C-alpha positions in Angstrom: 22.5 -35.6 -35.9 20.3 -33.9 -32.9 17.3 -32.6 -35.0 16.1 -30.8 -32.0 19.2 -28.7 -32.2 18.0 -26.9 -35.4 15.1 -25.6 -33.5 14.2 -22.6 -31.8 11.5 -24.2 -29.6 11.8 -27.7 -27.6 10.7 -30.5 -30.0 7.6 -31.0 -27.5 6.2 -27.7 -28.0 6.4 -28.0 -32.1 2.9 -29.1 -32.6 1.4 -26.2 -30.4 4.0 -23.5 -32.4 2.6 -24.7 -35.6 -0.9 -24.3 -34.7 -0.4 -21.0 -33.0 1.7 -20.0 -36.2 -1.3 -21.0 -38.5 -3.7 -18.9 -36.4 -1.7 -15.8 -35.5 -0.2 -15.3 -39.1 -3.7 -16.0 -40.8 -5.5 -13.6 -38.5 -2.7 -10.9 -38.8 -2.8 -10.9 -42.6 -6.7 -11.2 -42.6 -6.9 -8.1 -40.3 -4.7 -6.0 -43.1 -6.8 -7.3 -46.0 -10.1 -6.8 -44.2 -9.3 -3.2 -42.9 -8.0 -2.1 -46.3 -11.2 -3.7 -48.2 -13.6 -1.8 -45.5 -11.9 1.6 -46.5 -12.1 1.1 -50.2 -9.2 -1.2 -51.5 -10.2 -4.2 -53.1 -6.9 -5.4 -54.2 -6.4 -7.9 -51.3 -9.9 -9.1 -51.7 -9.2 -9.6 -55.8 -6.1 -11.6 -55.0 -8.0 -14.1 -52.8 -6.5 -12.6 -49.4 -9.8 -11.5 -47.8 -9.9 -15.2 -46.4 -9.2 -17.1 -42.9 -7.8 -19.9 -45.0 -4.1 -20.1 -43.9 -3.1 -21.5 -47.2 -3.6 -17.9 -48.5 -1.5 -16.2 -46.1 1.5 -18.4 -45.3 4.8 -18.1 -46.8 6.6 -21.5 -46.4 10.2 -20.0 -46.0 8.8 -17.6 -43.2 7.0 -20.0 -41.4 10.0 -22.3 -41.7 12.3 -19.6 -40.2 10.0 -19.0 -37.1 10.6 -22.7 -36.3 14.4 -22.7 -36.8 15.3 -19.1 -36.0 12.4 -18.0 -33.9 11.3 -15.1 -36.5 9.8 -15.2 -39.8 6.8 -13.7 -41.8 3.7 -14.5 -43.8 2.9 -13.2 -47.2 2.4 -9.5 -47.1 -1.1 -8.3 -48.0 -1.1 -6.1 -51.0 -2.5 -2.7 -50.3 -3.0 0.0 -53.0 -3.2 3.3 -51.3 -4.6 5.2 -54.5 -8.0 3.6 -53.5 -8.0 5.3 -50.0 -9.9 8.5 -49.6 -7.6 9.7 -46.9 -4.4 8.1 -46.9 -3.0 9.7 -44.1 -5.8 8.6 -41.8 -6.5 5.1 -43.1 -3.1 3.9 -44.2 -2.0 3.9 -40.6 -5.2 1.9 -39.5 -4.6 -0.6 -42.2 -1.0 -1.1 -41.3 -1.7 -1.3 -37.4 -4.7 -3.7 -37.9 -2.4 -6.8 -38.2 -0.2 -6.1 -35.0 -3.4 -5.3 -33.1 -5.2 -8.5 -33.9 -2.4 -10.4 -32.6 -2.8 -8.5 -29.4 -6.6 -9.1 -29.5 -5.6 -12.9 -30.0 -3.4 -13.0 -26.9 -6.0 -11.4 -24.9 -8.8 -13.8 -26.0 -6.6 -16.8 -25.5 -6.0 -15.6 -21.9 -9.6 -14.8 -21.3 -10.6 -18.3 -22.6 -7.9 -20.1 -20.8 -9.0 -18.4 -17.6 -12.8 -19.2 -18.2 -12.2 -22.7 -18.9 -10.5 -23.1 -15.4 -13.7 -21.8 -13.8 -15.7 -24.9 -14.9 -16.2 -27.9 -12.7 -15.2 -30.5 -15.2 -11.6 -28.9 -15.5 -10.8 -30.4 -12.1 -11.7 -33.9 -13.5 -9.2 -33.7 -16.3 -5.9 -35.8 -16.2 -2.9 -33.9 -15.5 -1.5 -34.8 -19.2 -4.6 -33.0 -20.5 -4.3 -30.1 -18.2 -0.5 -29.9 -19.1 -1.4 -29.9 -23.0 -3.9 -27.2 -22.5 -1.5 -25.2 -20.4 1.0 -25.3 -22.9 -1.2 -24.5 -25.9 -2.8 -21.3 -24.2 0.5 -20.2 -22.9 2.2 -20.4 -26.3 -0.9 -18.7 -27.9 -0.5 -15.9 -25.4 3.1 -15.5 -25.6 3.6 -15.8 -29.6 0.9 -13.4 -30.2 2.2 -10.7 -28.0 5.6 -11.5 -29.4 4.3 -10.8 -33.0 2.8 -7.6 -31.8 6.0 -6.2 -30.4 7.9 -7.9 -33.2 5.8 -6.2 -36.0 5.6 -2.7 -34.3 9.6 -2.4 -34.7 10.7 0.3 -36.9 12.5 -1.6 -39.4 11.6 -2.7 -42.8 9.7 -4.4 -44.0 7.7 -4.7 -40.8 4.6 -2.9 -39.8 6.1 -0.4 -37.4 8.1 0.9 -40.3 5.2 1.2 -42.8 3.4 2.9 -39.9 5.9 5.6 -40.0 5.7 5.8 -43.8 2.0 6.2 -43.6 2.4 9.3 -41.3 5.2 11.2 -42.7 5.1 13.5 -45.8 5.7 12.2 -49.3 9.3 13.8 -49.4 10.1 12.1 -46.1 8.7 9.0 -47.5 10.8 9.2 -50.6 14.1 9.7 -48.5 13.0 6.6 -46.5 12.8 4.4 -49.7 16.5 5.5 -50.4 17.8 4.1 -47.3 15.3 1.2 -46.9 17.9 -1.4 -48.0 20.1 -0.1 -45.0 17.2 -0.5 -42.4 16.6 -3.8 -43.7 20.2 -5.0 -43.4 20.5 -3.4 -39.7 17.4 -5.4 -38.8 18.9 -8.7 -40.0 22.0 -8.1 -38.3 20.2 -7.5 -35.1 18.1 -10.6 -35.5 20.8 -13.0 -36.4 23.9 -12.0 -34.6 24.8 -11.5 -31.0 24.0 -7.7 -31.2 20.3 -8.7 -30.7 21.2 -9.7 -27.2 21.8 -6.0 -26.3 19.0 -4.5 -28.4 16.1 -7.0 -29.1 16.5 -9.2 -26.2 15.9 -6.6 -23.6 13.1 -5.0 -25.6 11.2 -8.4 -25.6 12.0 -9.5 -22.1 10.6 -6.1 -20.7 7.3 -5.7 -22.9 6.2 -9.2 -23.3 6.0 -10.3 -19.5 4.8 -6.8 -18.5 2.0 -7.1 -21.3 0.9 -10.8 -20.0 1.0 -9.3 -16.4 -1.1 -6.3 -17.3 -3.8 -8.4 -19.4 -4.1 -10.8 -16.5 -4.6 -8.0 -13.9 -7.4 -6.6 -16.4 -9.1 -9.9 -16.5 -9.2 -10.4 -12.8 -10.4 -6.9 -12.4 -13.2 -7.4 -14.8 -14.3 -10.8 -13.8 
């Protein structure tokens, strides 16, 4: 049996994927927890989620699916909106904090990689070491941008869906809850069947390279 045939990524990239996954998922969930705490909700803190310890945030099945299927999840951060003074304003901020943290991680990774290449010692590195660094930072940038655009999709239980929930009226939110299971089913169908090639694949193929190019252009403009 060819083990690599079960993986969504080449076997040689698996160590880099695992490290990136630990960082990206942990920062994403911490961003939700920290933002909620800053705006008055202690729920995540009380449950030990206000931490950068990956063990507090990773879901074993969700992490495994990232490696096998190319998509997955971490443990959702609990948020009790009754603690929030202005739910309509603060709720969307808490929700979008996770995806934005991944976008920031991608930008910082691109910046650090660009900066490292400016040092004189970089030219003295072996081709193997340069290859390792290039692979790691490329995956860090790509994976975090992928997580950003993945999580803002308007399907339950993703952040994009929760963001819409935070903005609409209570009556509309109640109706959304009635059809949430159908939205989840539609998302699964798009994610695991060839239908995704006509919906999700063009979406990612357009936005991920475009975002990387925009970040690179911005960095070169600033520095």
